[in-house]
C-alpha positions as CSV (number, residue, x, y, z in Angstrom):
1,M,11.4,-9.0,-8.6
2,K,12.6,-7.4,-12.1
3,N,10.2,-10.0,-14.0
4,S,7.2,-8.7,-11.8
5,M,8.0,-5.0,-12.0
6,D,8.4,-5.2,-15.8
7,E,5.3,-7.2,-16.3
8,N,3.0,-5.8,-13.6
9,G,4.6,-2.7,-12.7
10,F,5.0,-3.3,-9.2
11,C,6.6,-6.0,-6.9
12,K,6.9,-6.8,-3.1
13,V,9.7,-6.2,-1.0
14,S,10.1,-8.4,2.3
15,G,12.2,-8.2,5.2
16,L,11.7,-4.5,6.3
17,E,10.8,-5.1,10.0
18,P,14.3,-3.5,10.9
19,I,13.7,-0.7,9.2
20,L,10.0,-0.1,10.1
21,T,10.3,-1.1,13.8
22,P,12.3,1.9,14.7
23,L,9.9,4.3,13.1
24,K,6.9,2.8,14.6
25,K,8.8,3.5,18.0
26,R,9.7,6.9,17.1
27,I,6.0,7.6,16.0
28,E,5.1,6.5,19.6
29,R,7.4,8.7,21.1
30,L,6.3,11.5,19.4
31,F,2.7,11.1,20.2
32,I,3.5,10.7,23.9
33,S,5.4,14.0,23.9
34,A,2.7,15.5,22.2
35,F,-0.2,14.4,24.1
36,P,1.6,13.7,27.6
37,N,-1.9,12.9,29.3
38,E,-2.7,10.0,26.9
39,D,-1.7,6.6,27.2
40,F,-0.1,5.5,24.0
41,D,0.8,2.0,22.8
42,I,1.4,1.8,19.0
43,E,0.7,-2.1,19.3
44,D,-2.5,-1.9,21.2
45,Q,-5.7,-2.5,18.9
46,K,-7.2,0.8,20.5
47,F,-4.4,2.9,19.3
48,P,-6.2,3.6,15.8
49,V,-9.4,4.6,17.9
50,L,-7.4,7.0,19.9
51,I,-5.6,8.6,17.0
52,N,-8.9,9.2,15.2
53,K,-10.2,10.7,18.4
54,L,-7.3,12.9,18.6
55,F,-7.5,13.9,15.2
56,L,-11.1,15.4,15.7
57,S,-10.2,17.1,18.9
58,D,-6.5,18.3,18.2
59,R,-6.2,18.0,14.5
60,E,-3.4,20.7,14.4
61,R,-1.1,19.1,17.0
62,V,-1.5,15.7,15.1
63,L,-0.4,17.3,12.0
64,S,2.5,18.8,13.9
65,I,3.7,15.0,14.4
66,Y,3.0,14.6,10.6
67,Q,5.6,17.3,9.9
68,V,8.3,16.5,12.3
69,L,8.3,12.7,11.7
70,D,10.2,13.3,8.2
71,R,13.0,15.0,10.1
72,T,13.8,12.2,12.3
73,P,16.7,10.3,12.2
74,E,14.6,6.8,11.7
75,M,13.0,8.3,8.8
76,I,16.1,9.5,7.0
77,A,18.0,6.4,7.9
78,T,15.3,4.4,6.1
79,T,15.9,6.2,2.6
80,F,19.2,4.4,1.7
81,N,19.0,1.6,4.0
82,E,21.0,-1.5,2.1
83,K,17.9,-3.7,1.9
84,I,16.2,-1.0,-0.1
85,M,19.1,0.0,-2.1
86,A,19.4,-3.7,-3.1
87,A,15.9,-3.9,-4.1
88,L,16.1,-0.7,-5.9
89,K,19.1,-2.3,-8.0
90,S,17.6,-5.6,-8.6
91,I,14.7,-3.8,-10.7
92,G,17.2,-2.0,-12.8
93,L,17.9,1.3,-10.8
94,T,21.8,1.5,-11.4
95,N,22.2,4.7,-9.5
96,P,19.3,5.5,-7.5
97,A,18.8,8.8,-5.7
98,L,15.7,10.2,-3.7
99,S,13.4,12.3,-6.0
100,S,11.5,13.9,-3.1
101,Y,11.9,14.1,0.6
102,P,11.0,10.8,2.5
103,T,7.4,11.0,4.0
104,W,4.6,8.9,5.6
105,R,0.7,8.9,5.3
106,L,-1.7,8.8,8.3
107,D,-5.0,7.8,6.9
108,L,-8.0,7.8,9.1
109,F,-11.8,6.9,9.1
110,N,-12.1,10.8,9.8
111,N,-10.4,11.8,6.6
112,T,-11.9,14.4,4.3
113,Q,-13.1,13.1,0.8
114,N,-10.1,14.8,-0.8
115,R,-7.7,12.8,1.0
116,W,-8.7,9.5,-1.1
117,F,-6.7,9.9,-4.0
118,P,-8.7,8.5,-7.1
119,W,-6.6,6.5,-9.8
120,H,-3.5,8.4,-10.9
121,Q,0.0,8.0,-11.9
122,E,2.9,9.7,-9.7
123,D,4.4,10.8,-13.2
124,Y,1.7,13.5,-13.5
125,H,3.0,16.1,-11.0
126,E,6.9,15.4,-10.8
127,S,9.9,15.3,-12.9
128,F,10.7,11.7,-12.4
129,S,13.2,9.8,-14.4
130,D,11.7,7.0,-16.8
131,G,12.8,4.5,-14.5
132,G,11.4,6.2,-11.3
133,V,9.8,4.2,-8.5
134,T,8.1,4.7,-5.3
135,L,8.2,2.4,-2.2
136,W,5.1,2.3,-0.2
137,A,5.4,0.4,3.1
138,P,2.5,0.2,5.8
139,L,3.4,0.1,9.3
140,H,1.0,-2.7,9.9
141,K,-0.8,-5.4,8.0
142,V,-2.7,-4.0,5.0
143,G,-5.5,-5.6,2.6
144,Q,-9.1,-5.9,1.4
145,D,-10.2,-7.4,4.5
146,Q,-8.3,-5.3,7.1
147,P,-9.8,-2.1,8.6
148,S,-7.0,-0.2,7.2
149,K,-7.6,-1.3,3.9
150,S,-4.7,-0.8,1.4
151,I,-3.7,0.6,-2.1
152,F,-5.1,-0.4,-5.3
153,V,-3.4,-0.8,-8.4
154,K,-4.2,-1.6,-12.3
155,P,-1.4,-4.3,-13.1
156,G,0.5,-3.6,-16.2
157,S,-0.9,-0.1,-16.7
158,H,2.6,1.3,-16.6
159,K,3.3,-0.1,-20.0
160,F,1.3,2.9,-21.5
161,G,3.6,5.5,-20.1
162,T,2.0,8.9,-19.0
163,L,-1.6,8.6,-19.6
164,D,-4.3,11.1,-21.1
165,I,-6.0,13.4,-18.4
166,G,-8.8,15.7,-18.4
167,K,-9.0,18.5,-15.8
168,N,-6.4,17.2,-13.4
169,K,-4.0,14.0,-12.7
170,F,-6.9,12.4,-11.1
171,D,-9.1,12.6,-14.2
172,I,-7.6,9.8,-16.2
173,I,-9.5,9.7,-19.5
174,D,-7.2,7.2,-21.4
175,K,-9.5,4.3,-22.5
176,R,-6.7,1.7,-22.3
177,V,-6.8,1.4,-18.6
178,E,-10.6,1.0,-18.2
179,N,-10.6,-2.8,-18.7
180,I,-7.7,-3.6,-16.7
181,P,-9.0,-5.2,-13.3
182,D,-8.3,-3.7,-10.1
183,Q,-6.0,-5.6,-7.5
184,C,-5.8,-4.7,-4.0
185,V,-2.1,-4.8,-2.6
186,E,-2.0,-7.1,0.4
187,L,0.8,-6.7,2.6
188,E,2.2,-8.2,6.0
189,Y,3.9,-5.9,8.4
190,G,7.5,-6.0,7.3
191,E,6.7,-6.0,3.6
192,G,6.5,-3.2,1.1
193,V,5.6,-2.8,-2.5
194,L,7.7,-1.0,-5.2
195,F,5.7,0.5,-7.9
196,S,6.4,2.3,-11.2
197,N,5.6,6.0,-11.1
198,Y,3.6,5.2,-14.3
199,L,1.6,2.6,-12.7
200,V,-2.1,3.5,-12.2
201,H,-3.0,3.3,-8.5
202,K,-5.4,4.7,-5.8
203,S,-5.9,5.0,-2.0
204,G,-8.3,2.5,-0.3
205,I,-10.9,4.1,1.5
206,I,-11.2,3.4,5.2
207,E,-14.8,2.5,5.9
208,Q,-14.9,1.1,9.7
209,E,-15.0,3.9,12.1
210,G,-11.9,4.2,14.2
211,A,-9.5,2.5,11.7
212,M,-6.5,4.0,10.2
213,R,-3.5,3.3,8.0
214,F,0.0,4.3,8.8
215,S,2.5,4.0,5.6
216,I,6.0,5.6,4.4
217,Q,6.4,6.8,1.0
218,L,9.9,6.9,-0.5
219,R,10.4,8.0,-4.4
220,Y,13.6,7.4,-6.3
221,D,15.1,8.3,-9.4
222,D,17.8,6.6,-11.5
223,L,20.7,9.4,-12.1
224,D,22.0,7.0,-14.9
225,D,18.8,7.4,-16.9
226,K,19.7,9.5,-20.2
227,K,16.5,11.4,-20.3
228,Y,16.7,12.3,-16.8
229,L,20.5,13.3,-17.1
230,E,19.6,15.6,-20.1
231,N,16.9,17.3,-18.2
232,G,19.7,18.3,-15.7
233,W,18.5,15.8,-12.9
234,P,15.6,18.0,-11.8
235,Q,14.6,18.0,-8.3
236,N,11.0,17.3,-7.3
237,Y,11.2,19.5,-4.1
238,V,12.7,22.8,-3.1
239,I,13.8,24.3,0.1
240,Q,11.0,27.1,-0.4
241,D,12.7,30.0,1.7
242,A,15.8,29.6,-0.2
243,V,14.0,30.4,-3.6
244,D,11.3,32.6,-2.2
245,T,12.1,35.9,-3.9
246,Q,8.6,37.4,-2.6
247,K,9.5,36.6,1.0
248,F,13.4,37.4,0.6
249,P,13.3,40.1,-2.5
250,D,17.1,40.9,-1.6
251,L,18.4,37.4,-2.9
252,P,20.6,37.5,-5.9
253,S,18.1,35.0,-7.8
254,A,15.4,37.9,-7.3
255,A,17.4,40.4,-9.3
256,P,16.3,41.5,-12.9
257,K,17.5,39.3,-15.6
């Protein structure tokens, strides 16, 4: 794994079925609770079509499931599963910690265009350690020939570090990556991909009507990273109400300095 990570900027992780299956069951249960009049079976081939239909008819309720899954026992338990911790340490993270809350993505045929993230690096909008990585794991088979598509990467692009950008992080203007061939990440159910936060990657666009892509995203930092330590181990998320001095002006943090 470490050789692939060092050379390509990413590597596959297998044996994740025991982690992902409880998550799938939780998702199914949440949909049943939110839409009691619908017949849900997450393993049914018609499930993606139903989710696309519900997203169009009741987007807010679907998004409420999006919000709550991150707080379920199944998602939280996933983050420091022994299998994942072993994979992180095998690629060189000696003291891994979450860099942001665990989350998931639901990509649909009906997504608006701004949901399809073009080429970018994770490093642009976060304060990761130099060895920071992301674990991306789909809840079903993904690939170039699958209705769900997958993510695409530019192997070896992590070696350039943070790239030059134009108007935003999705506007990479660094010429060094232009000639690196794209590679679709092909994964079976139970597999995931660990990739460097410097790796250039993008979302695969779902082109088949009724198709979807379910995936989880876990981001990790290395607390032993010298630069990260010197920066004070910056967090990449906040509990907003606890620091919102506009909403809570009487907090001590809102007092004049």
